N, C-alpha and C positions, 0 to 999 in steps of 0.2 A: 489411584489411577497412575499407571506407569508414565514416566516422562517420555516424550518423543525422542527417538534415537537420532543422533547426529545433528542436533539442533542447538547445542550449547555454544553459541557464538555471542560474545559480549563486547559492548562498546563502553563508552564513558571515559575514554582517555583524553578527550578534547572538550573544551567548553569555552566559547567566547565571552561568557558572562562570569564574573566573580560571584562569590556567595553574597556579598553586599549588593551587587547589581540585581540579583534575583529578588532579594527582599525589597529593594526600592521599586522594582517593576510590580511586584505583588501589591505593595501598598498603594501605588499609583492606580493600579487596576481597580482596587476596591473603591478608591475615591471616585473614579469614573462611574462606577456602578451606582454610587450614592448620589453623585451630583448630576451627571448627564442622564443616567438611567438607560433603559432600553425600550424600544417601541415594540409593543406586542400586537399581533395581527388580529386578535379577536377578543371580545369581552370575556370569553371563557378562560383564555390564558391569563388575562389580567386578574381574573378572580382567583385563579390558582395561586398566583404570587401574593395577592392581597391577603388571602387566608393564611399564608405561610408567614406573614409579618412584613411584607414589603409595603412601601409607601407608594400610592398611586397619585400622581400629580394631576392638576386640572387639565393639562394637555394630553392626558392618557398615558404618559410615560410611566414605567414601573421603575422605582428606585430601590435597589437591593441593599439591605443592611449588611454590615460586616459579619455579624454572627450568623445570618441566614446562609451566606456564601460559605463560610468556614464549616458550618454544620454539614452542608452538602459535600464538601471536599472530604470530610470525615467518613461519610457513608459510602462514597464511591469506591468500588473494589480496586485493590492494588494488583490483582492478578486475574487475568482473563484467559481462558483457553478457547482457541478457535480450532475447530476440528475439520479434518478432511474425511471424505468417504473412506479413504485408507487411513487407519489410525496412526500409521507410521509417519503421516504427513501432518499431524496435529502441531499447532503452534501454541506455546505458552508465552504470553505477554506479561512481563513483570521486570522490575529493576532495569538493568541495562542490556537485557537480551535483545539481539538484533535479528530481524527478519526483513527480507526485501522481496518485492514482487512487482506485478504489473499495476496498471491504474489508468485513469483517464476515461474519456468518452469521445474518442477521436471520430471525426466524420470521414476521414480519408485513409486510404491504404496505398502503399507503394506496391504495385503489382510485381510479383516475383518473375513473371515472364517478360514483361515489357519494360520494367523499371520505371514506369510512369505512375504518377499520382492519379487515383480514381476514387470514386465514392465507395465507402465501405458497405459490405453486404453481410447478411446473416451467415452465409457460408464461410466468410472470413472469420467470424467469431468462433465458429466450430473449429476451424483450422488453427487459430491462435490458441485455443484451449488445448487442443491436441498437442501442439508444439510445446507449449509451456509445461504440460504434463510430463514431457520427456526431458526437459532441461533441468539438470540436477540442482542448480544453485538458486533458481527462482522459487521462492517458498510458498507463494499463494497466487491465486488468479482473481484479479479484480477486473471485470469485463472492460477491455480496453477500447471498444468501439461502440458507436451507435449506428446500427445498420439502416441504410436509407430505403431498403426494399421491404420494410415492415411498417405497417400502419402504426401511427403513434399510440393508438389505444391498445395495440397488441404487443408493443415493444417489451414491456416488463416481463410478461410470461414467456415470450419467445426467447429472449436473451437468457433468462435464468435457466430455462430447461436446456438450452444449448450448452450452457456452462456445465450443468450437472451431468450431461451426457458425455462430455468430452474431457473432463479432468477429475481426478480423485483428490486434488489439492483443495484447500479451503477456498470458498468462493465468496467474494464480496461484491455488492452492487448497490444500486439505488432503486427507488420506485417513483415513477412520475405521479402516480395517483394513489390515494389512501386505500381505495378498494382493492387495487391490484397488489398492494403490499400484503393484504390478508390472503389473497390467492397464492402468492409466492410462498408464504409461510405454509399454506396447506400443501403445496407441492413438496416442500422440504419435509413436512410431517409424514407424507406418504413414503418418502425415501427412508426416513429414520424409524418409522413405526409408531408415530403418534406424537402429540405435543410434549409429553413428559420426556420422551427419549430425545426429542429435538432440543429441549432445554438442557438436558444432560450432555448432549454432544451436538453443539450447534455447528452444522456444516455450512451455514451461511451467516453473514453479518451484513448490516446495512450502513452505507454512508448517507447521512441526511444533511443536506445543505439548508438547514433550517433558518439561517440568518444571512442577510445581505449587509455587508459592511458599508458604512459604519453603523453598528448597534441597532439594526432593525430586523426583527424576526419576521418571517414570511409564511404565507399559506400557499399550498396545502402542506408544506413540509413540516411545519410545527405540529400539525395534527398527526402526520405520519410518525413523527418522533414520539409523541405521546402514546400512540397506539403500540409502537414497537417496545418502548420501555415497560409498558404495562404487560406485554407478553414476555418480558425478561430476555429478549433477543439482543445480542451485542450490537451496539450502535456507535458509529463514529459521528461525533458532533463536529461539523466542518466549518471552520472560520478561515476565510481566505482574503484578508486585506492585502492590497497592493501598495507598497510604500510609494508615496508621491501622488496617488490618485484616490483610492478608497481608504487609505491609511496615511498617517503622517509621513513626511519625507524622511525623517530620521528613523533609523532601524529600531532604536529604543522605543520611540513613540509608537511605531507599528506594533511592536511586541506588547506594549501596554494595552493598546486597543484590542488586539487579537486575544490577549489573555482575559480581558474584561468580557469580551464576547463569549469566550469558551466557558468562563466561570458562570455566566448567566445561563448557558445551556446546561451545564452540569447541575446548577441549582434547580432548574425546571425539572430535569430528569429525576433527581433524587427526591424532590418534593412529591412528584407523581408516584414514584416507585422506589422507595429507599433501598439502596443496595444494588440497583440494577446495573448491569455491566455497560459502561460507556468508555469510549476512548477519547482522549484529549486530541481532537482533530485539527492539528496545526497545519495550515496550508498557506503560509505567508509567502509573498514574492515581491519583487521589485519592478518598477517601471523604468523604461528608458525615456527620460523627460525631454530628450531631443526630438523624439518621434512620437511620444505618447503610446508606445507599444509595450505590451507585456513582455518582460525580459526574464523568461523562465530559467535561462541558462546563466544568468548573472551571478557573479560571486556573492553579491549581497543576498540573493535568494538562498544560497547555501548557508550563509551566516545566520540568516533569520531562522532557518529550519533547525540549525544546531542550537541556537538560543531557545527555540521553542521546546526542544527535547529537554533542555535543562529545567525549564519551568515545569514541565510535566513531572519530571523526576522529583522536583521540590514538593509537589503535591502527592507523590507516590500514586499517580494514575497512569496507566499505560498510554503511550503516545503513538499517534498516527501522524507521520509527517512525510515530507517530500524529499526525494533525492533522485538524480538521474534524468532531470529534465534538460532539454536543449532547445535552442531557437533555430538550430540547423534544419534544413529542409530534407537532407539526405544523410545516410550513414557515412559521414566524412570525419576529417580530423577535428573540426569544430565540435561535432557531436561527441567525439571521444573525450576531449579535455573538459567540456562542460559537464558531461555525465560523471566523469571520475570525480571532479571537485564536488559536485552536488551529492553524490552517493557517499563519498568519503566523509564529508562534513556531518551528514545525518547519522551515519553508522558510528563514527568515532565518538559522537555525542551520545550514543546509546538509543537511537530511534528504534522503538520496538516493532513498528509496522511501517516500513518505508515503502510507500506506494509510488507509482510512476517510475520505478527504478529500471523497468525493462520495456523495450519496444517503442517508446514514445519519441516523436520528432515534432518539429515545427510548433513548439509551445503547446503541446498536447493536441494539436489539430490532426496529426497524421501518425499512423503506425507503419512499421516495416517488419516483415518476417525476418529479414537479415539482422535487423537491430535487436530482436529478441535474442538471437544467438550471440551477438557481440556483447550484449549486456549481461547475459548469463556468465560469460567469461569475466567481465569486469566485476560482477558480484562475487564470483568464485575467488578471484584474486584478493578482493577486499576482505572476504571472510578469512582467507589465509593470513592476512595482515592482522586481523583482530585476534586470531588464535595466538599470535605472538611467538616468542621463542621459549620453548620448554627447557628448563634447567633442572635436570635430575642427575643422579650419579651416573646412570647409563648414558644420558644425553651428553654429559661432559666428555665421554669417550677417553678417559685418562688411560685406561689399560690398553685400549686399541692404539692410541697415539704412541705409547711407549713400545708396544709390540711391533708396529710398523717401522718406527725409528726413522732416522735421517735418510732421505733419498728413496723411500718406499712409496707405495700408493695404496689406496683404500678400496679400489673397485671390487676386488674379490673378497674383501673382509666380511665375515659373518655379521658384524655390527652394521655394515652398509646394507646388506640384504634385509636385515631386520627392520631398519628404519626408513628405507628409501621410499616406500609407498606412502607413509604417513607424514614424513617430514617435508616433502616437496609438493607443491601444487603443479599438476601436469595439465597444461592447457589443451583444449580440444581444437581451438581455433587458431591460436597464435602460431606463426611459422618460425621454426628454429633451424631450418635447413641451411646448408652451405649455399652460397650464392649460385654456384653451378647447378646444384640440384633444383633450386628454385627456378632458375631459367629453364631447365629441362622440363619442369612441371607446368610450364605455361605462364610463368610470371604473375601468378594470381595474387591480388591484393586481399585484404581481410574481408571486404564486402563480397567479393566473388566467392571466397571460401565459405563465408556464412550462408550465402545463397545455396551452395551445394549441400551444406549440412542440414539446412532447413528442409530442402527437398528430400534428403535421405530420411529424416525423421518422419515427415509427413507421409512418405511412401511405405514406412515400415512399422511405426509405433502405433499400437492399439491400446488405448487406455482401458483399464478394467471397466466393463460396461455396467450400466444399471441392470439389475436383475430384470429379465424380460417381463415378469408379472408386474413389477413396479412401473416399468416404462408403459406397459399397456394400461395400467390403472390411471396414470397421469394423462396419457393421450386420450383415454376415454372420458375422464372427468373434465378435461379442458379442451376437448376436441374442437369446439366451436372457434376457439382462438388459435390453437396450435395446428389444426388440420391443414390450412393452406400453406404452412411453412415447413412441414415435416421433411420434405425433400431437401430443403436447405439446411435444416437442423442436422440431418443425417448426411452431412457433406462428405463427399469422397475425399480420400487423402490429398488429392491435387485437383 
């Protein structure tokens, strides 16, 4: 299968952990699983572990042996392909390849017209998908909001169909209920042409929060996880300890607990379905212990996610981690510097699937259309950094330098024309005008310009539609659920 075009962006240049640090965290994690164990939600899950060789204590905790965990690591794939409806937008997760995209499940939206925070709607999800489909540097679409105008029992099908309708990039999301996970898979099978073709080209993947830190698996998410790995659908195992509250206050201690939790999930998945595609879903963060608030934009959150990427690379399992979070309530300078630190740490450490990198504000509680545009620019600049400086005979420009000589210039040189488009990143949003021209243009700041760009995209961009026969089949098969929401799913550009 051909490699995706234009996606060869690699990190791995930065790591807050030494090789010895990683070994110590690994050994400590194994000891946690042997001594403390994990709490399983049902007797059936306990029995899965027991049959695989785990010890079950009198209190019902499951204690995992070193060999059981290391056997699971051995079976977990090192390479996972996540596909888009458009094959040019496929993602290959392996090694230090870096991809960044949306994330979260925000409840609020900053309205483009009023600038005020309001509850998110299903039509916002449609517009977000359409906007992200057009933004060049955002690699995937993980549904960023939970719409308040959809009944909870209908949310899974409504949000997934909305995403499939409005973007050709890879779609990731969750399922609140085990039964609806099956229905979502059926929807994707209709789009792809059957279960076999969906396994060959998975246009969707699931994030499963199967565990509540510290060390307690939960229902129904553990059952959803088992169902999905049996279907061989790519799954993110999400562990999200917060240093100082649901994890130890020390960053190393939080990494030990998070790693133990993820290894227990990897073990469960590989016992149930050896070789199934799972992502090491590291979502660690820090708390501000002065206020007991979630500090998503903290530099410690960035450090934890970089360290998590190193641990995943040690196991050679693709990593899903976080970058681009902020505690700011609006697209302002705080959002800018917190997002850059978070994204840069995760990407330079080689995060394969960096979620929450676009659109999120207020510690994942709110999204902003303008912020998607701003973050696309941040991600684009970051990717240019990761490409580095190419040193070839032609790039050294020795002959051109000698030909131009002292006192000359390079603007009209053929060498300049040949390299100018690929060598520089040309921003869409950033303003590089002279001050007088900026004044004459209305003194617009970045947020104002981002609002204008978002409106232009939503007014003109048309994602490649689902074939009409497929859309009709989905709407007919799931009409009882989707019917009341179709006008919102088919949201107008504005």
